[in-house]
C-alpha positions as CSV (number, residue, x, y, z in Angstrom):
1,M,6.9,5.6,30.0
2,E,8.4,8.9,28.7
3,R,9.4,9.0,25.1
4,R,12.1,11.1,23.5
5,L,9.7,12.8,21.2
6,P,8.8,16.4,20.7
7,T,6.0,17.4,23.1
8,I,4.0,20.6,23.4
9,D,3.3,22.2,26.8
10,S,-0.4,22.1,27.4
11,S,-0.3,24.2,30.5
12,N,-0.3,27.5,28.8
13,S,-3.7,28.4,27.5
14,D,-5.3,31.8,27.1
15,R,-8.6,33.4,26.8
16,N,-9.4,35.5,23.8
17,A,-9.0,39.1,24.8
18,C,-12.0,40.2,22.7
19,S,-14.4,37.6,23.9
20,D,-15.0,34.9,26.5
21,G,-14.3,32.2,23.9
22,Y,-11.7,29.6,24.9
23,I,-8.6,29.2,22.7
24,S,-7.6,25.5,22.5
25,S,-4.2,24.6,23.8
26,P,-1.5,23.7,21.2
27,V,-1.9,20.0,22.2
28,Q,-5.6,20.1,21.6
29,K,-5.0,21.8,18.3
30,R,-2.5,19.2,17.3
31,K,-4.8,16.4,18.3
32,S,-7.6,17.9,16.2
33,M,-5.4,18.2,13.1
34,R,-4.7,14.4,13.0
35,K,-5.8,13.2,9.6
36,R,-8.6,10.6,9.3
37,L,-8.0,7.4,7.5
38,P,-9.2,7.2,3.9
39,A,-12.0,4.9,2.9
40,W,-9.6,2.4,1.4
41,F,-8.0,1.5,4.8
42,K,-9.8,-1.8,5.1
43,T,-8.6,-5.3,5.6
44,S,-10.4,-8.7,6.0
45,L,-10.7,-10.2,9.5
46,P,-10.2,-14.0,10.0
47,T,-13.1,-16.4,10.4
48,G,-13.5,-20.1,11.2
49,D,-10.1,-21.9,11.5
50,S,-8.2,-18.6,10.9
51,Q,-10.0,-17.0,13.9
52,D,-9.2,-20.0,16.1
53,R,-5.5,-19.8,15.1
54,F,-5.5,-16.0,15.8
55,N,-6.9,-16.6,19.3
56,G,-4.4,-19.4,19.9
57,T,-1.5,-17.3,18.8
58,K,-2.6,-14.4,21.0
59,N,-3.0,-16.6,24.0
60,N,0.5,-18.0,23.6
61,V,2.1,-14.6,23.3
62,N,0.4,-13.4,26.5
63,Q,1.1,-16.6,28.4
64,H,4.8,-16.4,27.7
65,G,5.1,-12.7,28.3
66,L,6.6,-12.1,24.9
67,N,6.8,-8.8,23.1
68,T,5.6,-8.9,19.5
69,V,6.1,-6.1,16.9
70,C,2.5,-7.0,15.8
71,E,1.3,-5.4,19.1
72,E,4.0,-2.9,19.9
73,A,4.0,-1.3,16.4
74,R,0.2,-1.6,16.2
75,C,0.3,-3.5,13.0
76,P,-3.0,-3.5,11.0
77,N,-2.2,-7.0,9.6
78,V,-2.1,-8.8,13.0
79,H,-5.3,-10.7,12.2
80,D,-4.0,-11.8,8.8
81,C,-0.6,-13.0,10.2
82,W,-1.8,-14.5,13.4
83,G,-4.7,-16.1,11.6
84,R,-2.2,-18.0,9.5
85,G,-0.4,-19.2,12.6
86,T,2.6,-16.9,12.1
87,A,4.0,-14.1,14.3
88,T,6.7,-11.5,14.5
89,F,8.5,-11.3,17.9
90,M,10.3,-8.3,19.3
91,I,13.3,-9.3,21.5
92,A,15.7,-7.5,23.8
93,G,12.9,-5.7,25.6
94,D,9.9,-3.5,24.8
95,V,11.7,-0.1,25.0
96,C,14.3,1.4,22.6
97,T,17.4,3.5,23.1
98,R,16.4,5.7,20.1
99,G,13.7,8.3,19.6
100,C,12.6,8.0,16.0
101,R,9.6,10.3,15.5
102,F,7.5,7.7,13.7
103,C,7.7,4.8,16.1
104,A,5.2,3.7,18.8
105,V,7.8,1.9,20.9
106,G,8.8,3.6,24.1
107,T,12.2,5.2,24.4
108,V,14.7,5.2,27.3
109,K,18.4,5.9,27.7
110,S,19.1,2.9,29.9
111,P,16.8,-0.1,29.2
112,P,16.5,-3.0,31.6
113,K,19.2,-5.7,31.4
114,L,18.7,-8.4,28.8
115,D,16.6,-11.4,29.8
116,R,18.9,-14.4,29.9
117,N,15.8,-16.7,29.7
118,E,14.5,-15.0,26.6
119,P,16.1,-17.4,24.1
120,L,14.5,-20.4,25.8
121,E,11.1,-18.7,26.3
122,L,11.0,-17.6,22.7
123,A,11.9,-21.0,21.3
124,D,9.4,-22.7,23.6
125,A,6.6,-20.3,22.5
126,I,7.3,-20.8,18.8
127,S,7.3,-24.6,19.4
128,K,3.9,-24.5,21.1
129,M,2.4,-22.2,18.4
130,G,3.4,-24.7,15.7
131,L,4.8,-21.9,13.4
132,S,6.4,-22.6,10.1
133,Y,8.0,-19.2,9.8
134,A,9.0,-16.6,12.4
135,V,10.3,-13.1,12.2
136,I,12.5,-11.9,15.0
137,T,12.9,-8.2,15.3
138,V,14.7,-6.1,17.8
139,V,14.8,-2.8,19.5
140,N,17.9,-0.7,19.3
141,R,20.3,-1.4,22.2
142,D,22.9,1.3,21.8
143,D,23.6,0.8,25.5
144,L,25.4,-2.4,24.7
145,S,28.9,-2.6,23.1
146,D,27.7,-5.0,20.4
147,G,24.3,-3.5,20.0
148,G,22.7,-6.7,21.3
149,A,24.2,-8.9,18.5
150,R,25.3,-11.7,20.8
151,H,21.8,-11.9,22.4
152,Y,20.1,-11.8,19.0
153,R,22.3,-14.7,17.9
154,N,21.6,-16.7,21.0
155,C,17.8,-16.3,20.5
156,I,18.0,-17.5,16.9
157,L,20.2,-20.4,17.7
158,E,17.9,-21.6,20.4
159,I,14.9,-21.3,18.1
160,R,16.7,-23.5,15.5
161,N,17.8,-25.9,18.2
162,R,14.2,-26.4,19.4
163,N,12.4,-25.9,16.1
164,P,14.7,-27.1,13.2
165,E,11.9,-27.0,10.7
166,V,11.0,-23.3,11.3
167,G,12.1,-20.7,8.8
168,I,13.6,-17.7,10.6
169,E,13.9,-14.1,9.4
170,L,15.8,-11.5,11.4
171,L,14.7,-7.9,11.2
172,C,17.8,-6.3,12.8
173,S,18.8,-2.9,14.0
174,D,21.7,-1.1,12.3
175,L,23.9,-2.1,15.3
176,D,25.1,1.5,15.2
177,G,27.1,0.7,12.1
178,N,29.3,-1.9,14.0
179,K,30.4,-4.3,11.3
180,E,32.3,-6.5,13.7
181,A,29.1,-7.0,15.6
182,L,27.3,-7.9,12.4
183,E,30.0,-10.4,11.6
184,L,29.6,-12.0,15.1
185,L,25.8,-12.1,14.5
186,L,25.7,-13.6,11.1
187,K,28.5,-16.2,11.2
188,N,26.8,-19.5,10.3
189,L,23.5,-18.2,11.7
190,P,20.5,-20.3,10.5
191,L,18.5,-17.6,8.7
192,K,16.5,-17.4,5.5
193,V,16.3,-13.6,5.4
194,F,18.3,-10.7,6.9
195,A,16.2,-7.6,7.1
196,H,16.9,-4.0,8.1
197,N,14.6,-1.1,7.3
198,V,15.7,2.2,5.7
199,E,12.3,3.6,6.9
200,C,12.1,6.8,4.8
201,V,13.7,8.5,1.8
202,P,17.2,10.0,2.5
203,R,16.1,13.6,2.6
204,L,13.8,12.9,5.6
205,D,16.3,11.1,7.8
206,S,16.9,14.1,10.1
207,I,13.1,14.7,10.4
208,V,11.9,11.1,10.8
209,R,14.7,9.1,12.4
210,D,16.9,9.3,15.4
211,P,20.2,11.2,14.7
212,R,22.1,8.0,15.0
213,A,20.3,6.4,12.1
214,S,20.5,7.2,8.4
215,F,19.5,5.9,5.0
216,D,23.2,5.5,4.0
217,Q,24.1,3.6,7.2
218,S,21.2,1.3,6.7
219,L,22.3,0.5,3.2
220,E,25.8,-0.1,4.4
221,I,24.6,-2.7,6.9
222,L,22.5,-4.4,4.2
223,E,25.4,-4.4,1.7
224,Y,27.8,-5.8,4.3
225,A,25.3,-8.5,5.3
226,K,25.2,-9.7,1.7
227,I,29.0,-9.7,1.6
228,L,29.2,-11.8,4.7
229,R,26.4,-14.1,3.8
230,P,25.7,-14.1,0.0
231,D,23.4,-17.1,0.6
232,L,21.0,-14.9,2.6
233,L,18.2,-12.9,1.0
234,T,18.2,-9.3,2.2
235,K,15.1,-7.2,2.7
236,T,14.1,-3.6,3.6
237,S,11.0,-1.5,4.1
238,L,10.1,2.0,3.1
239,M,7.3,4.2,4.6
240,V,5.5,6.9,2.6
241,G,3.3,9.8,3.7
242,L,6.1,11.5,5.7
243,G,6.7,14.4,3.2
244,E,8.5,12.6,0.4
245,S,7.7,13.1,-3.3
246,D,6.9,10.3,-5.8
247,T,10.2,10.9,-7.5
248,E,12.1,10.5,-4.2
249,V,10.3,7.2,-3.6
250,E,11.5,5.9,-7.0
251,Q,15.0,7.2,-6.4
252,A,15.1,5.4,-3.0
253,L,14.0,2.2,-4.6
254,Q,16.7,2.4,-7.2
255,K,19.4,3.1,-4.5
256,I,18.1,0.1,-2.4
257,R,18.2,-2.2,-5.4
258,E,21.7,-1.0,-6.4
259,S,22.9,-2.0,-2.9
260,G,21.9,-5.6,-3.7
261,V,18.8,-5.8,-1.6
262,D,16.5,-8.6,-2.8
263,M,13.1,-7.9,-1.2
264,V,11.3,-4.7,-0.5
265,T,8.0,-3.6,1.2
266,L,6.3,-0.2,0.9
267,G,3.6,1.0,3.2
268,Q,1.7,4.0,4.5
269,Y,3.0,5.7,7.6
270,L,0.3,5.9,10.3
271,Q,0.8,8.4,13.2
272,P,0.8,6.5,16.5
273,S,-0.2,9.5,18.5
274,Y,-0.4,13.3,18.3
275,K,3.2,13.5,19.7
276,H,4.6,11.7,16.6
277,I,5.4,13.2,13.2
278,P,2.1,14.0,11.5
279,I,1.0,12.3,8.3
280,D,1.7,14.4,5.2
281,R,-0.4,12.5,2.7
282,F,-2.3,9.3,1.8
283,P,-1.2,8.0,-1.6
284,E,-4.0,6.1,-3.2
285,P,-3.8,2.4,-3.8
286,E,-3.2,3.0,-7.5
287,K,0.0,4.8,-6.6
288,F,1.2,1.9,-4.4
289,A,0.5,-0.4,-7.4
290,D,2.7,1.9,-9.5
291,W,5.5,1.5,-7.0
292,D,5.0,-2.2,-7.0
293,Q,5.5,-2.2,-10.7
294,I,8.6,0.0,-10.5
295,A,10.2,-2.2,-7.8
296,R,9.6,-5.3,-10.0
297,S,11.1,-3.6,-13.0
298,L,14.2,-2.7,-10.9
299,G,14.7,-6.4,-10.3
300,F,13.5,-7.0,-6.7
301,S,12.7,-10.7,-6.3
302,A,9.8,-10.1,-4.0
303,V,7.6,-7.0,-3.5
304,A,4.7,-6.0,-1.2
305,S,3.3,-2.5,-1.7
306,G,0.1,-1.1,-0.3
307,P,-1.4,1.3,2.3
308,L,-1.5,-1.4,5.0
309,V,1.7,-3.2,4.2
310,R,4.3,-3.3,7.0
311,S,7.9,-4.6,7.0
312,S,7.0,-8.1,8.2
313,Y,3.8,-8.4,6.0
314,R,3.3,-12.1,5.0
315,A,7.0,-12.6,5.6
316,G,7.1,-16.3,4.9
317,L,5.1,-15.9,1.7
318,L,7.3,-13.1,0.6
319,W,10.3,-15.3,1.1
320,E,8.6,-18.0,-1.0
321,E,8.0,-15.4,-3.7
322,A,11.7,-14.4,-3.6
323,I,12.8,-18.0,-4.4
324,G,10.3,-18.3,-7.3
325,G,6.9,-18.7,-5.8
326,E,3.7,-16.9,-6.5
327,P,3.7,-13.1,-5.8
328,V,2.4,-12.4,-2.3
329,V,0.0,-9.8,-3.6
330,T,-2.0,-12.4,-5.7
331,R,-2.4,-14.9,-2.8
332,D,-5.8,-14.7,-1.1
333,S,-5.6,-10.9,-1.0
334,T,-6.8,-9.1,2.1
335,G,-6.5,-5.7,0.5
336,S,-3.3,-4.7,2.3
337,A,-1.0,-5.1,-0.7
338,V,-1.9,-3.9,-4.3
339,S,-0.4,-4.5,-7.7
340,H,-1.0,-4.0,-11.4
341,L,-0.4,-7.8,-11.6
342,F,-4.1,-8.0,-10.9
343,L,-4.8,-6.2,-14.1
344,N,-3.0,-8.7,-16.3
345,E,-5.9,-10.3,-18.2
346,E,-3.8,-13.3,-19.3
347,T,-3.3,-14.4,-15.7
348,V,-6.3,-14.6,-13.4
349,V,-5.3,-15.6,-9.9
350,V,-7.9,-17.1,-7.6
351,K,-7.0,-18.7,-4.2
352,G,-3.5,-19.6,-5.3
353,Q,-4.5,-21.1,-8.7
354,T,-3.9,-19.6,-12.1
355,S,-6.0,-20.0,-15.2
């Protein structure tokens, strides 16, 4: 499916006038310039019971024809999450009305109509998987007057009706800044966390995100969600490696916290294809540990920072951290998240126990 992303015409290629050597096309050159992953991009794969749960979750997703952000966004933590019997579901279709230059999800101006059976299918699948925590994320639906808010609400209400014990997190779009739609969505909605991602530092909005999105608009949605539902924890995610400076990351974290956001994740941007915005840098794990420390000092109640961290990384465990539980980064680490908390000699954490 065609994406609204910058493409390079590969049909125009030349021969070198001074030799018979072939000059690569712009597309081939761009492909060859894609950066290789550093050595620290490693994560543990599930074994034993975790492997069985991963296989079971994958079979259920396929059987019900569901779209998961785990697959659509090519998340590197899919084995960790599915191996724990948890999953993140993407609703309202598998194509988006926006053309952000970092995203692997397909883009169209007029997506298919909403599936009226999706709430029941989603609730049924979660029930059969035996999940304790589910993240529901959405594509942008700018073609709809409410941005899809009513459909998102119906899906979550059906999940709760069928699975009253399941914790639910909504990773929402910005609804094109429509606060009335946000009010409709959040009124008495049974959520534990309302999340929306700022994605990148403010300066890079016009380079990274669709023109209809911005850092400021994202913060406005998060702030208004907290006004509407002060009982909800709010959460956002920031990518690095897109051309930002370390100072800009710190300033973005401060702005996010000043907006009242409770939880934050930071991760490395990975280029889905040669058509997407190229990777600018790979900050080392030590730098992610520094950002983890800064975020905690700013007062975030839960933080996950690391090269392989994504917005829904260990979402249920992050919620537990936010309400006073053990930091996610110290719980059976797979290497995705890092922190200087590991360097505290007074607290040694092994498999969830401290000594």
